[in-house]
TIPAGU-815246 format. One record per residue (C-alpha): z negated, y negated, x; residue in three letters. Coordinates in steps of 0.05 Angstrom, whole numbers, plus 32768, in hexadecimal, padded with zeros to 4 digits. Layout:
<pts>
ZYXALA;...
</pts>
This chain:
<pts>
7DC17DAB8365MET;7D7D7DC78355ASP;7D847E0D8337ALA;7D3F7E0C8318ALA;7D4B7DC982F7ALA;7D8D7DE282DBMET;7D6B7E1E82BDGLU;7D337DF4829EARG;7D677DC6827EPHE;7D8F7E008262ALA;7D527E228244ALA;7D367DE28226ALA;7D797DCF8208ALA;7D887E1581EDGLY;7DC97E1B8214LEU;7DC77E678224PRO;7DCA7E7981DAALA;7E0A7E5281CCGLN;7E3A7E8781E6GLY;7E7F7E6781ECLEU;7E707E3181B9SER;7E627DF881E8TYR;7E877DC1820CALA;7E7B7D9C824DVAL;7E8A7D518253VAL;7E847D298293SER;7E947CE182A7ILE;7EB17CC282E6LEU;7EBA7C7A82F8GLY;7EA77C408325PRO;7E5F7C2F8331GLN;7E437BFD82FEGLY;7E7D7C0982CDSER;7E4E7C1C8294GLY;7E567C688296LYS;7E0D7C768283SER;7E0E7C41824DTHR;7E4D7C60822FLEU;7E2F7CA78230LEU;7DEE7C908210ASN;7E127C6E81D7HIS;7E467CA581D0LEU;7E197CE381D3PHE;7DD37CC881C5GLY;7DBB7CD9820CTHR;7D887CB18233SER;7DA77CA98278PHE;7D8B7C7082A1ARG;7DB57C31829BGLU;7DBE7BF882CCMET;7D977BB882BFASP;7DCA7B8182C9ALA;7D947B4C82CELEU;7D797B6C830ELYS;7DBD7B6E832FGLY;7DF67BA08334ARG;7DDD7BDC835AGLN;7DE07C278359GLN;7DBB7C44831DTHR;7DD37C8C8315THR;7DCB7CB68355LYS;7DEA7CFC8358GLY;7DFA7D218318VAL;7DCF7D1F82DATRP;7DD47D4F82A0ILE;7DC07D498256ALA;7DCE7D658211LYS;7DF67D3C81DFALA;7DCF7D2A81A1VAL;7DED7D38815DGLY;7E307D548177ILE;7E4D7D958161GLU;7E5B7DC28187PRO;7E247DC281BCPHE;7E3A7D8F81F0THR;7E217D898238VAL;7E297D438255VAL;7E2D7D3582A0LEU;7E217CEE82B9ASP;7E3D7CE78300LEU;7E2C7CB58335GLU;7E5C7C7C8336GLY;7E947C798368THR;7EA27C418399ASP;7E577C3383A1GLY;7E3D7C0F83DEARG;7DF97C3383E0GLU;7E167C7483FDARG;7E3C7C508435GLY;7E6B7C7E8459GLN;7E587CB9842DASP;7E747C9483F2ASP;7EB87CB383EDTHR;7EA17CF98401ALA;7E6C7CFF83CBPHE;7E977CDE8395GLU;7ECF7D0F83A3LYS;7E9E7D4A83A1GLN;7E7E7D338360SER;7EC27D248341ALA;7EDD7D698354LEU;7E9E7D898338PHE;7EA67D6482F7ALA;7EEE7D7982F0LEU;7EDD7DC18300ALA;7EA57DCB82CEVAL;7EB87D9C8296SER;7EE47DA58259ASP;7EEA7D5A8251ILE;7EE77D28828BVAL;7EDF7CDF8278MET;7EF87CAE82ADILE;7EDB7C6882A5ASN;7F0D7C3282B9LEU;7F097BE682B8TRP;7F447BCB8292CYS;7F557B9882C8HIS;7F567BD082FDASP;7F917BF482DCILE;7FCC7BF3830AGLY;7FA37BEE834AARG;7F9D7C238380GLU;7F537C2C8394HIS;7F327C0A8359ALA;7F557C398329ALA;7F3C7C778350ASN;7F827C8D8362ARG;7F6F7CAA83A6PRO;7F357CCF8387LEU;7F617CEF8352LEU;7F957D028386ARG;7F627D2783B0THR;7F427D488374VAL;7F857D62835BPHE;7F957D82839EGLN;7F527DA383A9VAL;7F4A7DBA8361LEU;7F8A7DE28362MET;7F7A7E0083A5ARG;7F337E168394LEU;7F337E2D834CPHE;7F5E7E4F831ASER;7F7D7E1982EEPRO;7F607E0882AAARG;7F787DD1827DLYS;7F477D97827ETHR;7F497D5A8252THR;7F497D188279LEU;7F2F7CE2824BLEU;7F3E7C9F826BLEU;7F0E7C6B824FVAL;7F267C24825AILE;7EEA7BF5825BARG;7EEA7BAA824AASP;7F2E7BAE822ALYS;7F567B6D822ETHR;7F8E7B558201LYS;7FC07B858220THR;7FD67BB781E9PRO;7FB97BFD81F1LEU;7FFD7C1E81F1GLU;80117BF7822FPHE;7FD17C0A8253LEU;7FD87C53823ETHR;801F7C558258GLN;800A7C37829BALA;7FD07C6882A5LEU;7FF97CA58293LYS;80307C8F82C2GLU;7FFD7C8682FBASP;7FDE7CCB82EFILE;80237CEB82EDGLN;80367CC9832FLYS;7FF57CE2834EILE;80047D298335TRP;804B7D268350ASP;80347D0D8394SER;7FFD7D4183A3VAL;800C7D8083CAGLN;80077DBC839ELYS;80017E0683AEPRO;80427E2D83ACGLU;802E7E4D836BALA;80277E0A8348TYR;805B7DE2836ELYS;80867DD78330GLU;804C7DD582FFALA;80487D9A82CFALA;800A7D6E82C7LEU;80057D83827ESER;7FF77DCB8293GLU;7FB57DB682B3PHE;7FA07D768291PHE;7FA37D58824BASN;7FA27D0C8257VAL;7F837CE0821FGLU;7F787C958222VAL;7F487C6A81FATHR;7F2F7C228202ALA;7EEC7C0081F5LEU;7EDA7BB781F0SER;7EA77B95821ESER;7E607BAD8211TYR;7E417B6C8229GLU;7E707B3C8205GLU;7E817B6381C6LYS;7E477B9381BDGLU;7E517B9F8173GLU;7E9B7BAE817ALEU;7E8B7BDB81B6PHE;7E5A7C03818DLYS;7E8B7C098153GLU;7EC27C238182GLN;7E927C5481A3VAL;7E807C6E815EGLY;7EC97C7B8151GLN;7ED07C9E8195LEU;7E937CCA8186ARG;7EB87CE8814AGLN;7EEB7D06817AARG;7EB57D30819CPHE;7EA27D53815BTYR;7EBF7D99815AHIS;7EDD7D8C819ESER;7EEA7DD781ADILE;7F0E7DE3816BALA;7F5A7DE9816BPRO;7F767DA38175GLY;7F347D888190GLY;7F297D6581D3LEU;7F117DA581F5ALA;7F3F7DD581D0ALA;7F567DFB8210ASP;7F1E7E2D821DARG;7F3F7E568255ARG;7F0E7E6C828BGLY;7ED07E548265VAL;7E927E7C8279VAL;7E5C7E8E8247PRO;7E257E5C823EALA;7DF27E8A825DSER;7E197E89829FGLY;7E287E3E82A0PHE;7DF07E2D82D1CYS;7E037E638303LEU;7E4D7E5082FESER;7E3E7E06830AALA;7E147E168347LEU;7E4A7E418366GLN;7E7F7E0C8359ILE;7E557DD6837BTRP;7E497E0483B6LYS;7E947E0F83C0VAL;7EA17DC483BBILE;7E6C7DB283EFARG;7E897DE58420GLU;7ED07DC9841AASN;7EDF7DA3845ALYS;7F1A7D7C843DASP;7EEB7D558411LEU;7EBD7D3F8449ASN;7EF07D168471LEU;7ED97CCE846BPRO;7F0C7C96846AALA;7EE27C6D849BHIS;7F147C3684A8LYS;7F257C2C845FVAL;7EDC7C2E844CMET;7EC87BF9847EVAL;7F027BCD8469ALA;7EF07BD68421THR;7EA87BC3842AVAL;7EB47B888457ARG;7EEF7B6B8431CYS;7EC77B7083F1GLU;7E8C7B4B8410GLU;7EB97B138429ILE;7EDC7B0F83E5ALA;7E997B0B83C1ASN;7E837AD483F0GLU;7EC27AAA83E3LYS;7EBB7AB58399LEU;7E747A9C839BLYS;7E897A5E83C2HIS;7EC17A508392PHE;7E937A538356LEU;7E657A1F8376SER;7E9E79F3838FASP;7E9379AA837CLYS;7EDD799C8370GLY;7EE479D88341TRP;7EA579C7831BLEU;7EBB797F8311GLU;7F00799782FBLEU;7EE279CA82CBASP;7EB3799782ACALA;7EE9796182A6ALA;7F1B798E8284VAL;7EED79978248LYS;7EF6794F8233SER;7F42794E8236GLY;7F81795D8260PRO;7F7C794B82A9ILE;7FB9793282D0PRO;7FD079628306SER;7F9E799782F0PHE;7FC979D18308GLY;7FD579B3834DMET;7F8B79A38358ARG;7F7479E88343LEU;7FA97A0A836DSER;7F9279E483AAALA;7F4A79FB83A0ILE;7F5F7A448398LEU;7F8E7A4183D4ASP;7F557A288400SER;7F287A6483F1TYR;7F607A9683F5LEU;7F747A7A8439SER;7F2C7A828452GLU;7F2C7ACA843ATYR;7F6E7AD9845DASP;7F537ABC849ETHR;7F127AE5849DGLU;7F337B288488THR;7F727B2584B2MET;7F5C7B6084E0TYR;7F487B9184A9PHE;7F747BC78489ASP;7FAF7BA58468GLU;7FAD7BCE8429GLY;7F637BC3841DVAL;7F687B7A8430ARG;7FA17B6D8400THR;7F7E7B9283C7ALA;7F3E7B6C83D0LYS;7F647B2A83D5ARG;7F857B398392GLN;7F407B488376GLN;7F257B068391LEU;7F5F7ADF8375GLU;7F587B038333SER;7F0D7AF58331SER;7F177AAB833FMET;7F4D7AA6830ALEU;7F217AC982D8ASP;7EF07A8F82DFHIS;7F287A5C82D9THR;7F487A79829ATYR;7F187A56826APRO;7F2B7A13828AALA;7F757A248285LEU;7F6C7A37823CASP;7F4779F58230THR;7F8079CD8250VAL;7FB279F38226THR;7F8B79E581E7GLU;7F89799B81F7HIS;7FD4799A8203LEU;7FDF79C181C3HIS;7FB47991819BLEU;7FD5795381B8MET;801B796D81ABALA;800A79838165PHE;7FE979408153ASN;8026791C816FLYS;805379458142PHE;802979368104LYS;802778EB8111SER;807178E78123ASP;8085790F80E6LEU;805C78E480B8GLU;807978A480D5GLN;80C078C080D1SER;80B978D48088LEU;80A1788E8077ARG;80E378748092GLY;8107789B805BLYS;812878C9808ELYS;813E790F807AGLY;81067942807DPHE;812A797880A5ALA;8145794680D8ALA;8100792680DFSER;80DF796A80ECVAL;8112797D8120LEU;810E793B8146GLN;80C179398145CYS;80BB79828159ALA;80E9797A8195GLN;80C2793D81ADALA;807F796181A6SER;809779A081CAMET;80B479768203ALA;80707954820DGLU;804D7998820APHE;807C79B7823EASP;806F797C826DALA;802479868266GLY;802B79D18273LEU;805279C582B3ARG;801C799582CBASP;7FE579C882BCALA;80077A0582D9THR;7FE07A298311VAL;800F7A4B8343LYS;7FE17A87834BHIS;7FE47A978301VAL;80207ABC82E7LYS;801D7A9682A7TRP;804E7AA5826FASP;804E7A648247ALA;807B7A828211SER;803F7A9981E7LYS;801E7A5481EBVAL;805F7A3181D8ARG;806B7A6281A0ASN;80267A558185ARG;80327A0A8185LEU;80767A138165GLN;80567A3F8130GLU;80217A0A8121HIS;805779D4811DILE;80807A0080EFTYR;80447A0F80C2VAL;803279C580BDHIS;807A79B180B0ALA;807E79E7807BGLU;803E79CE8059SER;805979878058ILE;809C79A0803EARG;807A79C98008ASP;8051798C7FF3ALA;809079617FF1LYS;80B679957FCALEU;807C799E7F98ASP;807A79527F8EGLU;80C679517F85LEU;80C5798A7F54LYS;808C796A7F2DTHR;80B279287F27ASN;80F279487F10TYR;80CE79757EDELYS;80AA79387EC2LYS;80EB79127EBBLYS;810B794D7E98LEU;80D079547E6ASER;80D2790A7E58ASP;811D790E7E4DALA;811B794B7E20LEU;80D879507DFDALA;80DB79147DCDARG;812679187DBDPRO;812179637DAFVAL;80E479587D83GLN;810979217D5DSER;8147794C7D53LEU;811E79877D3BLEU;80F8795A7D0AGLU;813A79437CEDILE;814E798C7CE4GLY;819879827CD5GLU;81CE79B57CDFGLU;81E479947D20ASP;819D79907D3CSER;81A579CA7D6DTRP;81EB79B57D84PRO;81CE79707D93CYS;819379907DB7ILE;81C379BC7DDFARG;81EC79807DF4ARG;81AD79597E06LEU;819079957E2CTYR;81CF79A27E54ARG;81DB79597E65ARG;8194794B7E7CGLU;818D798D7EA0THR;81CE79867EC6GLU;81BE793E7EDAASN;817979527EF2ALA;819479907F17ALA;81C879677F3CLEU;819679327F50ALA;816379677F64PHE;8196798C7F8FSER;81A8794C7FB2ALA;815E793F7FC1SER;815679867FDCLEU;818E797E800DSER;81627956803DGLU;813279908044PHE;816779BF8062ASP;815079F98036LEU;816F7A3D8032ASP;81A47A427FFDGLN;817D7A777FD7LYS;813D7A4D7FD6ILE;81637A0F7FC0SER;81877A357F89SER;81457A537F72LYS;81247A0E7F6DMET;815E79F27F45VAL;815B7A2F7F19SER;81117A237F0EASP;811F79DC7EF9LEU;815379F47EC7ARG;81217A277EADGLU;80ED79EF7EA6HIS;811E79C77E7BALA;81297A037E4EARG;80DE7A0E7E4AASN;80D479C67E33VAL;810679CF7DFBVAL;80E97A127DE7GLU;80A279F67DE8MET;80B579BC7DBALYS;80DB79EC7D8DALA;809E7A197D88ARG;807079DD7D7AGLU;809D79C77D41GLU;80A47A0E7D27ALA;80587A107D22GLY;805A79D37CF3ASN;809479ED7CCAILE;806F79EF7C88LEU;805979A77C8EMET;809F79917CA2ARG;80BE79B77C67MET;809079957C36LYS;809E79517C53GLU;80E9795E7C4EARG;80E279787C07PHE;80BA793C7BEEPHE;80E9790D7C12SER;812779297BEFVAL;8102792F7BACLEU;80E778E87BABSER;812178C27BCBCYS;816B78C07BBDASN;81A478C47BEFLYS;819B787B7C00ASP;815178897C12SER;813B785F7BD6MET;810378787BA9PRO;811C789C7B6BARG;8112787D7B26THR;810B78B37AF2TRP;813478997AB7THR;813578DC7A94GLY;817E78ED7AA5ASP;8174790D7AEAGLU;818079577AF7ASP;813D796A7B12ILE;815279B27B1DARG;818C799D7B4AALA;8161796A7B6EILE;812B799F7B79THR;815F79D07B94ARG;817A799B7BC2GLU;8134798C7BDCALA;812579D67BE6ARG;816879E07C09LEU;815879A77C39ALA;811479C67C47ALA;81337A0C7C50LEU;816779F17C80ARG;813079D17CA8LEU;810E7A157CACMET;81507A357CC3SER;81557A017CFAVAL;810E7A127D10MET;81167A5D7D0AALA;81367A697D4FALA;81457A497D91ILE;81907A3D7D97ARG;819C7A247DDELEU;81D67A537DE5ASP;82187A4D7DC0ASP;820E7A8C7D98LYS;82187A877D4DGLN;81E67AA47D1CASP;81DE7AAD7CD1LYS;81967A967CC9ILE;81A87A5B7C9BASP;81D37A857C6DARG;81A07ABE7C6DALA;81677A907C58LEU;81907A6E7C21ILE;81A87AB17C07THR;81647AD27C08ALA;81367A9A7BF4LEU;815B7A627BD0LEU;81907A837BA5ASP;81767A9E7B63GLY;817C7AE57B47GLY;816B7B287B64PRO;817C7B3A7BABILE;81B87B647B98SER;81D77B287B74GLN;81C97AF17BA8LYS;81E27B187BE5ARG;82207AFA7C04SER;82577B257C20VAL;823C7B207C67GLU;81F97B407C56PHE;81F37B897C42THR;81A77B877C41TYR;816F7B577C34ASP;81797B267C6FPRO;812F7B137C74ILE;81127B597C6DALA;810E7B5F7CB9SER;80E57B477CF3SER;81217B2F7D1BTHR;815F7B057D0FTRP;81A57B1E7D1BGLU;81C57B047D5BGLU;81837AE37D70VAL;81597B017DA8SER;810E7B0A7D9CPRO;80FC7AD87DD3LYS;81257AA27DAFASP;81077AB17D6BTHR;80D57A7C7D53LEU;80CB7A927D0BILE;80DB7ADA7CF7THR;80FC7AEA7CB5PRO;80BB7B067C99VAL;80977AC67CADGLN;80CD7A9D7C8CCYS;80C37AC17C4BLYS;80787AB67C4ESER;80807A6C7C5FILE;80B27A637C26TRP;80827A837BF5ARG;804B7A547C0BGLN;807A7A187C0APHE;80907A257BC3LYS;80487A2D7BACALA;803579EA7BCBGLU;807179C47BAFTHR;807279E07B67GLU;803F79AC7B50TYR;806A79727B68ALA;80A6798E7B42VAL;807C79957B03ALA;8063794D7B0AGLN;80AA79347B12THR;80C079597AD3MET;8085793B7AADSER;809878F57AC3MET;80E079007AADGLN;80C9791B7A69GLU;809C78DE7A5EALA;80D678AF7A70GLN;810478D37A40ARG;80D178CE7A08ARG;80C778837A14SER;811278787A08LYS;811378A079C6ASN;80DF7878799CTRP;811278687965LEU;8122789C7930PRO;816478C17934PRO;81A478A17919ALA;81AA78D178DFTRP;816578BC78C8THR;8179787378C8ILE;81B8788278A0LEU;819078AA786DLEU;815F78717866LEU;81987840785BALA;81B6786C7823ILE;8174787A7801LEU;815C78317808GLY;819A781077EBTYR;817677FE77AAASN;813C77DF77CFGLU;816C77B777FAPHE;818F779B77BDMET;814C778B779FPHE;813B776077DBLEU;817C773B77D5LEU;816F772A778CARG;81287711779DASN;812B76DF77D7PRO;80E076D777DALEU;80D8772077EETYR;811077177820LEU;80EC76D9783DLEU;80AC77007842GLY;80D077387866PHE;80EE77057895CYS;80AA76E878A5VAL;808F772E78AFALA;80CA773E78DDPHE;80BF76FF7906VAL;8075770F790BLEU;80847757791ESER;80B777437952TYR;80867712796FTHR;805277487973ILE;808777777991TRP;8096774779C9LEU;804D773379D2GLN;8034777B79DBTYR;8071779E79F9ASP;807177D479C4ILE;80A477FE79EDTHR;8071780A7A23ALA;8040782779F0TYR;8072785979D4PHE;808178767A19ARG;8042789F7A12HIS;804C78B879CCGLY;8051789B7985THR;800A78A8796ELEU;7FE9788A79ABSER;8018784E79A5ALA;80057841795CLEU;7FBB7846796BLEU;7FC2781679A6ALA;7FE977E3797DILE;7FB877E57943LEU;7F7D77DD7973SER;7F9F779E798EARG;7FBC7783794DLEU;7F7F77817920LEU;7F537757794FPRO;7F8D77287959THR;7F99771D790EILE;7F4F77127903MET;7F4D76DF793BASP;7F8976BB791DMET;7F6976B978D8VAL;7F2876A078F4MET;7F4C766B791BGLY;7F71765278DCILE;7F30765078B4VAL;7F0E762978EBASN;7F4875F878EFMET;7F4575EB78A3ILE;7EFB75DF78A5GLN;7F0075AF78DFARG;7F38758B78BCHIS;7F0C757F787FLYS;7ED2756378A8HIS;7EFE753D78D9PHE;7F3D752778B5PRO;7F56750378F3HIS;7F4B753C7923SER;7F927553791CSER;7FA7751D794CARG;7F7B753A7983HIS;7F8A757779ADPRO;7F7775BA798FPRO;7F3075D1799EPRO;7F1F75F979DAILE;7F13763A79B5HIS;7F5876377995ALA;7F79763279D9GLN;7F4C766979F1SER;7F63769479B8PHE;7FAC768979CAMET;7F9F76977A14ASN;7F7676D47A02GLN;7FAE76EE79D7THR;7FE076E57A10TRP;7FB277087A42ARG;7FA877437A14GLN;7FF2774C7A0FALA;7FFA77487A5AGLN;7FC2777B7A66VAL;7FE077A97A32GLN;802377A57A54TYR;800977B37A98GLN;7FDA77EE7A88SER;7FEE780F7A47PRO;7FCA784F7A5CGLU;7F8478337A4EALA;7F8378157A08PRO;7F39782079FDSER;7F2777F57A39SER;7F5377BD7A21SER;7F3277BE79DEVAL;7EEE77BB79FEASP;7F0277807A28SER;7F1F775B79ECASN;7EE0776879C5SER;7EB7774D79FEGLY;7EE1770E7A02ASP;7EDE770479B8GLU;7E92770979B7SER;
</pts>
């Protein structure tokens, strides 16, 4: 304790001007435990750190002081020499007790550095040091509440709450066991100390995580003297200007205390010597040929009798240690033996983990192969999984027993649970894949069984279409659900899961029907026109209609529109439930019946049934075509079918006209009365009557030759023009033929015995062809005339 050095530090750091706004933090712990490293990372100081590459030796000697960088309030940091160091020899325990007592006396926060694996031990955990410090502190100074921050270094997998509980119980036991002054005999530990516990990962193995955790711990030192902070108890704090003098006086009192200078010579010698022997045995173990061969061989796979061989090697070195340390202090000897055993086991744990991983992999692969083979044999899934899992776990347990080392208190439950979890996850993945395949197959079967029949029934669009669809849907769905439930029984599923999957299958069937219904509803206009033209152009026997002129086109048109309208009513909503609706009646009333709305309403409608966006008694989700859409579709349908109706009426009118080419009966009677005199004149003059007969025969022949009825189907005037255009060329040809025959007869009197000339036959054939052409296409008289003229030329 150099007074001048203390003053120089205080002046350079600006400590005297801080008043009461400062805190003092110190650190205790074993030598080489990383105290300086922790302080440098935590407070930004520059204490000298041990170089691990040059060996583990004493680095910090005495007590070093520094100012924390970037911490509010002003924080003084004390770095103490490590305890349990071999460099001081017999003075080891004396100085470490003095320095620990000094740190507790001047500090607001005392950090105690502990190795995680030392928790629960006697000397390694500084229990004797804390016991002595508690006794002397209460005897020498007035009590002030100090924060003990226990920093657990190189934290293992043990949860922090368990470590915290163990440390607090140890400190409480130490407090209860120390002799206290009469004034504080019943005092509680919480009156003097506030115990906090934190944990840090290994700096060498997990540097980044260590730095991150240190950064989080640094936050706790900000505003440490504020209410609720780490150094919140400020009783007995001296002003900053008197800190140096106070620290010097405290150190003087500690150095003069005789109780702290009693060395535990016997324990110290035992400690040093037992530790040397233990280190020697550990070194020999690490270079042991049998262990090295075993460690190398285990990397390639499981080794028979691994646990027995390793246990034999460990027993040999522990026996040598017991022989060489049998005359030392029993407590020290036992503690160092446990440390030696723990150190050797620490080096064997990787090999044990490797053996466990091999056993785990072998058992897991066995389960996968056995399960695959069992499922190929068409065995139930749940039974196959249970049988294969039991066989794999039995093989794994046998391997664990063979690899067990007697020195290791090994709880195999975690390892077994991990394997069981992997088996369960794999079995679950296989089960999910099988279930997905099963669901896909049944959904496909349902889709095939419903899609085409539903589409066909909707295309027919009869009144019983939806009842037929309902019967089909329920029959196919129930059959598929029963078969699916039977298939699910082999998976041993929970009843809720099984019911949910069957419910999903039923929902899929309903979706298939709804999807087909919506597809057909999208084509409703096209389907309505097809239905309309089918009814309009074919009779009830599905034969094409022949328009004779007597049909009631208005009734036929209404029937065709009614058929199309009923098709739209079928497509308007999904009716998979047995609910009744009035869609068909509403559409007929609103769209088909004539007259104003007030006249065509039926008794069940008190308003326009299609002046709405929803149907009565039909939910919106089941609505395919809303009433407003029906009205729009009907308007478009009528516009696109009016032309066909007009064409049909034109054809009927033409047919009716073709049948009425004769004059009315009253005209014939009038002609008979008025022509009586002419008739009697013909009877008195037979030659006129003969001429009329010849004219009648000629006219009848022409009638039959040219099919006069066909001409008059398109009007009287057009028929007369067509007949004259055919008749005049024919008469001229006949006259020319007769003249030619007379001339040939004069020049060739005997030619009458020979066949008629070629041109005469051609004339007859031409005449017959003209009649045939006229009969087949009476609509184009001009073209026939042109062709005849061409033939004649």
